[in-house]
Gaussian input, Z-matrix of N, CA and C with variables (Angstrom, degrees):
# hf/3-21g

backbone

0 1
 N
 C     1     B1
 C     2     B2     1     A1
 N     3     B3     2     A2     1     D1
 C     4     B4     3     A3     2     D2
 C     5     B5     4     A4     3     D3
 N     6     B6     5     A5     4     D4
 C     7     B7     6     A6     5     D5
 C     8     B8     7     A7     6     D6
 N     9     B9     8     A8     7     D7
 C    10    B10     9     A9     8     D8
 C    11    B11    10    A10     9     D9
 N    12    B12    11    A11    10    D10
 C    13    B13    12    A12    11    D11
 C    14    B14    13    A13    12    D12
 N    15    B15    14    A14    13    D13
 C    16    B16    15    A15    14    D14
 C    17    B17    16    A16    15    D15
 N    18    B18    17    A17    16    D16
 C    19    B19    18    A18    17    D17
 C    20    B20    19    A19    18    D18
 N    21    B21    20    A20    19    D19
 C    22    B22    21    A21    20    D20
 C    23    B23    22    A22    21    D21
 N    24    B24    23    A23    22    D22
 C    25    B25    24    A24    23    D23
 C    26    B26    25    A25    24    D24
 N    27    B27    26    A26    25    D25
 C    28    B28    27    A27    26    D26
 C    29    B29    28    A28    27    D27
 N    30    B30    29    A29    28    D28
 C    31    B31    30    A30    29    D29
 C    32    B32    31    A31    30    D30
 N    33    B33    32    A32    31    D31
 C    34    B34    33    A33    32    D32
 C    35    B35    34    A34    33    D33
 N    36    B36    35    A35    34    D34
 C    37    B37    36    A36    35    D35
 C    38    B38    37    A37    36    D36
 N    39    B39    38    A38    37    D37
 C    40    B40    39    A39    38    D38
 C    41    B41    40    A40    39    D39
 N    42    B42    41    A41    40    D40
 C    43    B43    42    A42    41    D41
 C    44    B44    43    A43    42    D42
 N    45    B45    44    A44    43    D43
 C    46    B46    45    A45    44    D44
 C    47    B47    46    A46    45    D45
 N    48    B48    47    A47    46    D46
 C    49    B49    48    A48    47    D47
 C    50    B50    49    A49    48    D48
 N    51    B51    50    A50    49    D49
 C    52    B52    51    A51    50    D50
 C    53    B53    52    A52    51    D51
 N    54    B54    53    A53    52    D52
 C    55    B55    54    A54    53    D53
 C    56    B56    55    A55    54    D54
 N    57    B57    56    A56    55    D55
 C    58    B58    57    A57    56    D56
 C    59    B59    58    A58    57    D57
 N    60    B60    59    A59    58    D58
 C    61    B61    60    A60    59    D59
 C    62    B62    61    A61    60    D60
 N    63    B63    62    A62    61    D61
 C    64    B64    63    A63    62    D62
 C    65    B65    64    A64    63    D63
 N    66    B66    65    A65    64    D64
 C    67    B67    66    A66    65    D65
 C    68    B68    67    A67    66    D66
 N    69    B69    68    A68    67    D67
 C    70    B70    69    A69    68    D68
 C    71    B71    70    A70    69    D69
 N    72    B72    71    A71    70    D70
 C    73    B73    72    A72    71    D71
 C    74    B74    73    A73    72    D72
 N    75    B75    74    A74    73    D73
 C    76    B76    75    A75    74    D74
 C    77    B77    76    A76    75    D75
 N    78    B78    77    A77    76    D76
 C    79    B79    78    A78    77    D77
 C    80    B80    79    A79    78    D78
 N    81    B81    80    A80    79    D79
 C    82    B82    81    A81    80    D80
 C    83    B83    82    A82    81    D81
 N    84    B84    83    A83    82    D82
 C    85    B85    84    A84    83    D83
 C    86    B86    85    A85    84    D84
 N    87    B87    86    A86    85    D85
 C    88    B88    87    A87    86    D86
 C    89    B89    88    A88    87    D87
 N    90    B90    89    A89    88    D88
 C    91    B91    90    A90    89    D89
 C    92    B92    91    A91    90    D90
 N    93    B93    92    A92    91    D91
 C    94    B94    93    A93    92    D92
 C    95    B95    94    A94    93    D93
 N    96    B96    95    A95    94    D94
 C    97    B97    96    A96    95    D95
 C    98    B98    97    A97    96    D96
 N    99    B99    98    A98    97    D97
 C   100   B100    99    A99    98    D98
 C   101   B101   100   A100    99    D99
 N   102   B102   101   A101   100   D100
 C   103   B103   102   A102   101   D101
 C   104   B104   103   A103   102   D102
 N   105   B105   104   A104   103   D103
 C   106   B106   105   A105   104   D104
 C   107   B107   106   A106   105   D105
 N   108   B108   107   A107   106   D106
 C   109   B109   108   A108   107   D107
 C   110   B110   109   A109   108   D108
 N   111   B111   110   A110   109   D109
 C   112   B112   111   A111   110   D110
 C   113   B113   112   A112   111   D111
 N   114   B114   113   A113   112   D112
 C   115   B115   114   A114   113   D113
 C   116   B116   115   A115   114   D114
 N   117   B117   116   A116   115   D115
 C   118   B118   117   A117   116   D116
 C   119   B119   118   A118   117   D117
 N   120   B120   119   A119   118   D118
 C   121   B121   120   A120   119   D119
 C   122   B122   121   A121   120   D120
 N   123   B123   122   A122   121   D121
 C   124   B124   123   A123   122   D122
 C   125   B125   124   A124   123   D123
 N   126   B126   125   A125   124   D124
 C   127   B127   126   A126   125   D125
 C   128   B128   127   A127   126   D126
 N   129   B129   128   A128   127   D127
 C   130   B130   129   A129   128   D128
 C   131   B131   130   A130   129   D129
 N   132   B132   131   A131   130   D130
 C   133   B133   132   A132   131   D131
 C   134   B134   133   A133   132   D132
 N   135   B135   134   A134   133   D133
 C   136   B136   135   A135   134   D134
 C   137   B137   136   A136   135   D135
 N   138   B138   137   A137   136   D136
 C   139   B139   138   A138   137   D137
 C   140   B140   139   A139   138   D138
 N   141   B141   140   A140   139   D139
 C   142   B142   141   A141   140   D140
 C   143   B143   142   A142   141   D141
 N   144   B144   143   A143   142   D142
 C   145   B145   144   A144   143   D143
 C   146   B146   145   A145   144   D144
 N   147   B147   146   A146   145   D145
 C   148   B148   147   A147   146   D146
 C   149   B149   148   A148   147   D147
 N   150   B150   149   A149   148   D148
 C   151   B151   150   A150   149   D149
 C   152   B152   151   A151   150   D150
 N   153   B153   152   A152   151   D151
 C   154   B154   153   A153   152   D152
 C   155   B155   154   A154   153   D153
 N   156   B156   155   A155   154   D154
 C   157   B157   156   A156   155   D155
 C   158   B158   157   A157   156   D156
 N   159   B159   158   A158   157   D157
 C   160   B160   159   A159   158   D158
 C   161   B161   160   A160   159   D159
 N   162   B162   161   A161   160   D160
 C   163   B163   162   A162   161   D161
 C   164   B164   163   A163   162   D162
 N   165   B165   164   A164   163   D163
 C   166   B166   165   A165   164   D164
 C   167   B167   166   A166   165   D165
 N   168   B168   167   A167   166   D166
 C   169   B169   168   A168   167   D167
 C   170   B170   169   A169   168   D168
 N   171   B171   170   A170   169   D169
 C   172   B172   171   A171   170   D170
 C   173   B173   172   A172   171   D171
 N   174   B174   173   A173   172   D172
 C   175   B175   174   A174   173   D173
 C   176   B176   175   A175   174   D174
 N   177   B177   176   A176   175   D175
 C   178   B178   177   A177   176   D176
 C   179   B179   178   A178   177   D177
 N   180   B180   179   A179   178   D178
 C   181   B181   180   A180   179   D179
 C   182   B182   181   A181   180   D180
 N   183   B183   182   A182   181   D181
 C   184   B184   183   A183   182   D182
 C   185   B185   184   A184   183   D183
 N   186   B186   185   A185   184   D184
 C   187   B187   186   A186   185   D185
 C   188   B188   187   A187   186   D186
 N   189   B189   188   A188   187   D187
 C   190   B190   189   A189   188   D188
 C   191   B191   190   A190   189   D189
 N   192   B192   191   A191   190   D190
 C   193   B193   192   A192   191   D191
 C   194   B194   193   A193   192   D192
 N   195   B195   194   A194   193   D193
 C   196   B196   195   A195   194   D194
 C   197   B197   196   A196   195   D195
 N   198   B198   197   A197   196   D196
 C   199   B199   198   A198   197   D197
 C   200   B200   199   A199   198   D198
 N   201   B201   200   A200   199   D199
 C   202   B202   201   A201   200   D200
 C   203   B203   202   A202   201   D201
 N   204   B204   203   A203   202   D202
 C   205   B205   204   A204   203   D203
 C   206   B206   205   A205   204   D204
 N   207   B207   206   A206   205   D205
 C   208   B208   207   A207   206   D206
 C   209   B209   208   A208   207   D207
 N   210   B210   209   A209   208   D208
 C   211   B211   210   A210   209   D209
 C   212   B212   211   A211   210   D210
 N   213   B213   212   A212   211   D211
 C   214   B214   213   A213   212   D212
 C   215   B215   214   A214   213   D213
 N   216   B216   215   A215   214   D214
 C   217   B217   216   A216   215   D215
 C   218   B218   217   A217   216   D216
 N   219   B219   218   A218   217   D217
 C   220   B220   219   A219   218   D218
 C   221   B221   220   A220   219   D219
 N   222   B222   221   A221   220   D220
 C   223   B223   222   A222   221   D221
 C   224   B224   223   A223   222   D222
 N   225   B225   224   A224   223   D223
 C   226   B226   225   A225   224   D224
 C   227   B227   226   A226   225   D225
 N   228   B228   227   A227   226   D226
 C   229   B229   228   A228   227   D227
 C   230   B230   229   A229   228   D228
 N   231   B231   230   A230   229   D229
 C   232   B232   231   A231   230   D230
 C   233   B233   232   A232   231   D231
 N   234   B234   233   A233   232   D232
 C   235   B235   234   A234   233   D233
 C   236   B236   235   A235   234   D234
 N   237   B237   236   A236   235   D235
 C   238   B238   237   A237   236   D236
 C   239   B239   238   A238   237   D237

   B1=1.4979
   B2=1.5450
   B3=1.3091
   B4=1.4114
   B5=1.5292
   B6=1.3157
   B7=1.4411
   B8=1.5619
   B9=1.2631
   B10=1.4983
   B11=1.5233
   B12=1.2579
   B13=1.4894
   B14=1.5623
   B15=1.3018
   B16=1.4704
   B17=1.5200
   B18=1.3149
   B19=1.5062
   B20=1.4698
   B21=1.3116
   B22=1.4966
   B23=1.5005
   B24=1.3146
   B25=1.4893
   B26=1.5448
   B27=1.2335
   B28=1.4652
   B29=1.5082
   B30=1.3465
   B31=1.4509
   B32=1.5058
   B33=1.3187
   B34=1.5090
   B35=1.5624
   B36=1.3384
   B37=1.4617
   B38=1.5615
   B39=1.3038
   B40=1.5280
   B41=1.5922
   B42=1.2757
   B43=1.5149
   B44=1.4975
   B45=1.3056
   B46=1.4966
   B47=1.5423
   B48=1.3462
   B49=1.5033
   B50=1.4915
   B51=1.3036
   B52=1.4748
   B53=1.5886
   B54=1.3067
   B55=1.4543
   B56=1.4827
   B57=1.3016
   B58=1.5047
   B59=1.4962
   B60=1.3429
   B61=1.5078
   B62=1.5291
   B63=1.2554
   B64=1.4304
   B65=1.5606
   B66=1.3203
   B67=1.4368
   B68=1.5556
   B69=1.2903
   B70=1.5029
   B71=1.4610
   B72=1.3796
   B73=1.4512
   B74=1.5200
   B75=1.2715
   B76=1.4521
   B77=1.5611
   B78=1.3230
   B79=1.4853
   B80=1.5835
   B81=1.2625
   B82=1.4968
   B83=1.4826
   B84=1.3158
   B85=1.4656
   B86=1.5422
   B87=1.3503
   B88=1.4150
   B89=1.5179
   B90=1.3996
   B91=1.3918
   B92=1.5240
   B93=1.2643
   B94=1.4848
   B95=1.5666
   B96=1.3667
   B97=1.4586
   B98=1.4808
   B99=1.2928
   B100=1.4262
   B101=1.5466
   B102=1.4037
   B103=1.4054
   B104=1.5475
   B105=1.3478
   B106=1.4283
   B107=1.5383
   B108=1.2837
   B109=1.4871
   B110=1.5086
   B111=1.3784
   B112=1.4310
   B113=1.4696
   B114=1.3581
   B115=1.3881
   B116=1.4949
   B117=1.2928
   B118=1.4600
   B119=1.5410
   B120=1.2847
   B121=1.5117
   B122=1.5112
   B123=1.3536
   B124=1.4672
   B125=1.4612
   B126=1.2806
   B127=1.5180
   B128=1.5531
   B129=1.3235
   B130=1.4560
   B131=1.5443
   B132=1.2795
   B133=1.4897
   B134=1.5165
   B135=1.3320
   B136=1.4082
   B137=1.4776
   B138=1.3322
   B139=1.4516
   B140=1.5302
   B141=1.3591
   B142=1.4892
   B143=1.5056
   B144=1.3743
   B145=1.4397
   B146=1.5912
   B147=1.2693
   B148=1.5018
   B149=1.5667
   B150=1.3436
   B151=1.4299
   B152=1.5717
   B153=1.2981
   B154=1.4664
   B155=1.5111
   B156=1.3470
   B157=1.4346
   B158=1.4855
   B159=1.3740
   B160=1.5343
   B161=1.5315
   B162=1.2963
   B163=1.4708
   B164=1.5256
   B165=1.3585
   B166=1.4305
   B167=1.5894
   B168=1.2710
   B169=1.4709
   B170=1.4655
   B171=1.3565
   B172=1.3890
   B173=1.5097
   B174=1.3327
   B175=1.4693
   B176=1.5006
   B177=1.3097
   B178=1.4570
   B179=1.4771
   B180=1.2759
   B181=1.4805
   B182=1.5230
   B183=1.2896
   B184=1.5183
   B185=1.5355
   B186=1.2777
   B187=1.4770
   B188=1.5488
   B189=1.3237
   B190=1.5216
   B191=1.5456
   B192=1.2794
   B193=1.4250
   B194=1.5306
   B195=1.2847
   B196=1.4695
   B197=1.5392
   B198=1.3096
   B199=1.4374
   B200=1.5295
   B201=1.2833
   B202=1.4302
   B203=1.5298
   B204=1.2681
   B205=1.4561
   B206=1.5056
   B207=1.3436
   B208=1.4831
   B209=1.5128
   B210=1.2778
   B211=1.4979
   B212=1.5015
   B213=1.3083
   B214=1.4494
   B215=1.5687
   B216=1.2968
   B217=1.4835
   B218=1.5504
   B219=1.3194
   B220=1.4611
   B221=1.5225
   B222=1.3831
   B223=1.4370
   B224=1.5372
   B225=1.2988
   B226=1.4785
   B227=1.4798
   B228=1.3987
   B229=1.4331
   B230=1.5357
   B231=1.3610
   B232=1.4181
   B233=1.5471
   B234=1.3058
   B235=1.4211
   B236=1.4804
   B237=1.3602
   B238=1.4666
   B239=1.5548
   A1=108.63
   A2=119.99
   A3=120.41
   A4=111.60
   A5=117.90
   A6=124.14
   A7=109.82
   A8=116.54
   A9=118.69
   A10=115.47
   A11=124.09
   A12=119.17
   A13=108.99
   A14=118.13
   A15=120.69
   A16=108.50
   A17=118.77
   A18=119.26
   A19=114.12
   A20=116.37
   A21=119.65
   A22=110.98
   A23=117.51
   A24=118.34
   A25=109.23
   A26=119.38
   A27=122.59
   A28=112.83
   A29=115.31
   A30=118.64
   A31=110.78
   A32=117.40
   A33=122.16
   A34=109.51
   A35=116.54
   A36=118.09
   A37=110.94
   A38=115.42
   A39=117.20
   A40=108.21
   A41=118.26
   A42=118.06
   A43=111.34
   A44=114.92
   A45=119.66
   A46=110.50
   A47=114.25
   A48=116.45
   A49=110.76
   A50=115.68
   A51=122.46
   A52=109.94
   A53=115.15
   A54=121.40
   A55=111.22
   A56=116.53
   A57=120.39
   A58=112.93
   A59=117.03
   A60=118.30
   A61=112.74
   A62=118.45
   A63=121.11
   A64=110.82
   A65=114.94
   A66=120.71
   A67=112.01
   A68=117.73
   A69=122.66
   A70=112.07
   A71=115.70
   A72=121.76
   A73=112.27
   A74=118.98
   A75=121.73
   A76=109.33
   A77=118.62
   A78=120.76
   A79=109.72
   A80=117.14
   A81=121.01
   A82=112.47
   A83=122.62
   A84=121.03
   A85=107.98
   A86=114.54
   A87=122.32
   A88=108.19
   A89=115.20
   A90=121.58
   A91=111.28
   A92=118.83
   A93=123.35
   A94=105.10
   A95=115.12
   A96=122.73
   A97=109.25
   A98=121.93
   A99=124.20
   A100=108.42
   A101=112.16
   A102=119.59
   A103=109.73
   A104=115.13
   A105=126.10
   A106=116.07
   A107=114.79
   A108=115.82
   A109=109.25
   A110=117.67
   A111=121.79
   A112=114.80
   A113=119.69
   A114=120.06
   A115=111.87
   A116=116.95
   A117=122.71
   A118=108.53
   A119=118.43
   A120=121.39
   A121=106.66
   A122=119.49
   A123=121.81
   A124=112.27
   A125=118.66
   A126=125.29
   A127=108.41
   A128=116.71
   A129=117.08
   A130=112.63
   A131=114.29
   A132=120.25
   A133=111.29
   A134=117.44
   A135=124.93
   A136=111.82
   A137=116.53
   A138=120.28
   A139=113.14
   A140=114.01
   A141=120.95
   A142=110.74
   A143=116.18
   A144=115.85
   A145=111.51
   A146=113.03
   A147=119.52
   A148=109.27
   A149=115.66
   A150=122.86
   A151=109.72
   A152=114.27
   A153=119.80
   A154=112.72
   A155=114.54
   A156=121.03
   A157=113.21
   A158=114.66
   A159=117.24
   A160=110.20
   A161=116.51
   A162=118.45
   A163=111.93
   A164=117.45
   A165=121.57
   A166=109.45
   A167=117.92
   A168=123.44
   A169=115.43
   A170=120.76
   A171=127.62
   A172=112.24
   A173=115.03
   A174=120.94
   A175=106.28
   A176=118.00
   A177=123.80
   A178=113.66
   A179=118.13
   A180=122.47
   A181=112.98
   A182=119.73
   A183=122.11
   A184=110.76
   A185=117.83
   A186=122.91
   A187=114.76
   A188=113.39
   A189=116.60
   A190=108.39
   A191=116.90
   A192=119.46
   A193=107.31
   A194=118.38
   A195=123.28
   A196=109.01
   A197=116.26
   A198=125.55
   A199=112.16
   A200=116.02
   A201=121.35
   A202=112.52
   A203=117.41
   A204=124.07
   A205=103.02
   A206=116.17
   A207=120.34
   A208=107.68
   A209=116.92
   A210=121.62
   A211=113.33
   A212=119.09
   A213=119.01
   A214=110.28
   A215=117.43
   A216=120.44
   A217=110.19
   A218=115.79
   A219=118.62
   A220=110.70
   A221=115.98
   A222=117.90
   A223=113.13
   A224=117.29
   A225=123.18
   A226=109.63
   A227=118.27
   A228=121.90
   A229=114.94
   A230=114.76
   A231=120.95
   A232=115.72
   A233=115.73
   A234=120.39
   A235=115.58
   A236=118.53
   A237=118.29
   A238=110.58
   D1=-42.94
   D2=-172.50
   D3=-69.17
   D4=-16.08
   D5=176.05
   D6=-87.37
   D7=-16.26
   D8=-169.05
   D9=-120.23
   D10=21.58
   D11=-173.02
   D12=-62.69
   D13=-32.63
   D14=-178.34
   D15=-70.26
   D16=-32.62
   D17=173.58
   D18=-61.95
   D19=-47.56
   D20=174.31
   D21=-58.06
   D22=-44.44
   D23=-178.27
   D24=-65.78
   D25=-39.66
   D26=174.99
   D27=-57.18
   D28=-49.22
   D29=178.99
   D30=-60.69
   D31=-43.04
   D32=-178.12
   D33=-66.32
   D34=-40.94
   D35=176.33
   D36=-58.27
   D37=-41.85
   D38=178.68
   D39=-66.97
   D40=-40.07
   D41=179.53
   D42=-62.37
   D43=-48.80
   D44=-175.77
   D45=-68.79
   D46=-37.54
   D47=177.79
   D48=-60.95
   D49=-46.86
   D50=-177.51
   D51=-61.97
   D52=-37.89
   D53=174.64
   D54=-60.73
   D55=-47.04
   D56=-176.82
   D57=-71.13
   D58=-18.28
   D59=-177.44
   D60=-98.33
   D61=-9.60
   D62=-173.68
   D63=-119.37
   D64=108.14
   D65=-175.12
   D66=-62.46
   D67=-34.92
   D68=174.39
   D69=-61.91
   D70=-47.85
   D71=-178.89
   D72=-60.19
   D73=-30.73
   D74=-174.74
   D75=-72.56
   D76=-13.57
   D77=176.96
   D78=-91.51
   D79=-11.48
   D80=-178.52
   D81=-96.07
   D82=129.78
   D83=178.76
   D84=-59.89
   D85=132.53
   D86=-179.43
   D87=-90.76
   D88=126.19
   D89=173.56
   D90=-114.22
   D91=115.50
   D92=-176.12
   D93=-100.21
   D94=115.79
   D95=175.92
   D96=-112.53
   D97=115.58
   D98=-177.80
   D99=-103.23
   D100=137.43
   D101=-178.20
   D102=-96.57
   D103=174.92
   D104=172.98
   D105=58.76
   D106=30.50
   D107=171.29
   D108=-98.08
   D109=143.50
   D110=-173.63
   D111=-114.97
   D112=-24.56
   D113=-176.19
   D114=-135.79
   D115=166.09
   D116=176.80
   D117=-59.85
   D118=-35.00
   D119=-179.92
   D120=-65.69
   D121=-43.09
   D122=174.66
   D123=-55.08
   D124=-47.30
   D125=179.32
   D126=-57.55
   D127=-44.09
   D128=-179.33
   D129=-66.87
   D130=-40.96
   D131=179.13
   D132=-59.57
   D133=-49.50
   D134=-179.66
   D135=-67.76
   D136=-38.28
   D137=174.78
   D138=-55.78
   D139=-43.07
   D140=176.46
   D141=-63.04
   D142=-40.83
   D143=178.41
   D144=-66.08
   D145=-35.24
   D146=176.15
   D147=-57.16
   D148=-49.76
   D149=-177.39
   D150=-62.73
   D151=-43.38
   D152=179.37
   D153=-58.06
   D154=-54.93
   D155=-178.75
   D156=-61.48
   D157=-38.64
   D158=178.92
   D159=-63.93
   D160=-38.43
   D161=176.73
   D162=-64.06
   D163=-41.39
   D164=178.76
   D165=-61.88
   D166=-30.43
   D167=176.08
   D168=-94.46
   D169=6.38
   D170=178.31
   D171=57.34
   D172=40.75
   D173=178.25
   D174=-102.79
   D175=123.42
   D176=178.40
   D177=-70.27
   D178=146.65
   D179=-177.19
   D180=-59.17
   D181=-31.47
   D182=178.99
   D183=-75.76
   D184=-5.72
   D185=178.86
   D186=-84.56
   D187=-14.12
   D188=-173.51
   D189=-145.37
   D190=160.87
   D191=170.11
   D192=-128.13
   D193=159.83
   D194=-175.11
   D195=-128.80
   D196=127.41
   D197=-179.88
   D198=-138.44
   D199=-179.79
   D200=-179.61
   D201=-124.96
   D202=164.28
   D203=170.20
   D204=-108.17
   D205=112.69
   D206=-179.99
   D207=-80.78
   D208=90.20
   D209=-172.44
   D210=-108.47
   D211=-9.36
   D212=-179.56
   D213=-113.22
   D214=160.23
   D215=177.88
   D216=-64.73
   D217=-37.50
   D218=178.87
   D219=-59.02
   D220=-45.79
   D221=-177.99
   D222=-70.05
   D223=-34.57
   D224=176.91
   D225=-61.76
   D226=-43.00
   D227=176.51
   D228=-62.85
   D229=-33.87
   D230=-178.13
   D231=-100.18
   D232=16.50
   D233=-170.58
   D234=-55.06
   D235=-34.18
   D236=-179.93
   D237=-69.42

């Protein structure tokens, strides 16, 4: 994660840009699921990136939800 914050930001820019450009998409609840996170700290860091990028695109917090894809054994162990 520490090597990839710009990758997450780029992905989020694309998501929020698509949301802002598609009138139909604006009516559907947006669920952001981020992959390749390993620890609770990673989730917090990416969660803050999500909030920052949403603010940049003027997307209110109630308009989207943020979750993770528990893909690694570390994350599955720390899921709670």
